Structures are given as structure tokens and as C-alpha cells.
N, C-alpha and C positions, 0 to 999 in steps of 0.2 A: 611162712617166711616172708618177710617184707622185701620190697624191691632193693632196699639198701643192703640187706644181708645177702641177697642173691648176687648183687654186683661185687660186694666185698669178698665173697667166697670165690667168685670167678677170678677176681684180681689176685687174691692170695694164691690160688692154684697156678695162675699164669706166672707170677713172680717167683714162686718156688721152683718151677721148672726152668724159668729164665736164669735165675741165679745159679742153679746147678749146672747149666750149660756154660754160662759165662765164667764160672770159677773152675771149669774143666773137671768137674766131678763126673761128668758123663763124657765118654770118649767115643767118637765115631768119625769116619773120614768125611761124611757129608757135613757134619757140624763144623769141621775145620774148613771145608770148602766154602760154606755160606756164613762164616762168622761175622762178617761185616753186616749182612742183612739181619742176622739175629740180634746184633747189638743195636741196630736201628729200629727194631720191631716195637719197643714201647712208644717211641715217638710217632711211628706210623699208626699204631693203634689209637693214640691220643688224637691225631688228626682225623682219623676215620670216625671216632666217637663224636668229635665236634661236628663233623659234617652230618652224621646221623641225627644228633640232637637238633641242629638247625633245621634239618628237613622235617623232623617231627613237629617242631614248634610252628614252622611255616604251614605245614599241612593242616594242623589242628586250628590254626588261626584262620585260614582260608575256608575251612569247612565248618566254621562255627555257625550254629543255627540261631536265628533270631526268633524270639517267642513274642509274636504280636499280641496274643491274648494275655500273656503275663504282663506285658508292658501296659496294656490298657487297664488291667486289674490294679497294677501298682499305682498308676496315675489316679484312679478312682479312690484308692485307699489314702493317697496323699491329700486329695480334696477333702475327704471325710475327716482326716486328722486335723487339717487346717480349720475346718468349720467347727470342730469340737474345741480346738484351742482358742478360736475367736470367741466362742460362747463362754469361755472361762476367763476372757479378758486379755488375751495375748494379742499384741498388735504386730502385724507383719509389714515389712517394707517391700511391697511388690514392685 
């Protein structure tokens, strides 16, 4: 199952329960007592998801590894490609 399908199934389950509570299909004293918080829960979850997403992006950005060996290898391949193209007549504006 892909991540998209996981998120969509969780959202579908949440909104099914949410709509059942909001439309008063489920009756309970606690639900009546906390109806304001229940009505705000999608907005609260959206803000929490945004904070989580920002934290993950920042964490992965700050812990990104540099590959010095790969950079050197890539520069060497670029030099070889330029030499090959020069031998075939291409002129570079260095």
C-alpha cells in the first residue's frame, strides 16, 4: 500500500466518524459536552499536519549528507565528457 493510500484511508475513516458525530447519528453526553472541540478538530489536525510536515522537511534538510567522493567522481566525468566533445569539434565558452 502506498503512502497516499494510507493517508487517504485514515482520512476517510476520520471523516466518516466525524460526520456521524456532527450529524448526530451517534448520541452520547460526552459528545454533546465537547461538540465545539469536535467541530474544530479537522482544523486542529490540519495545523498539526502542517507543523509535522515542516518539521520533517527541516530535519531532513539539516541532516542531508554530502558525498564528497561522488562529487569528485562527477567532476571527473564532466571533464572527460568535455574532452570527448572537444575532440569531436564542439567549442565551449569557458
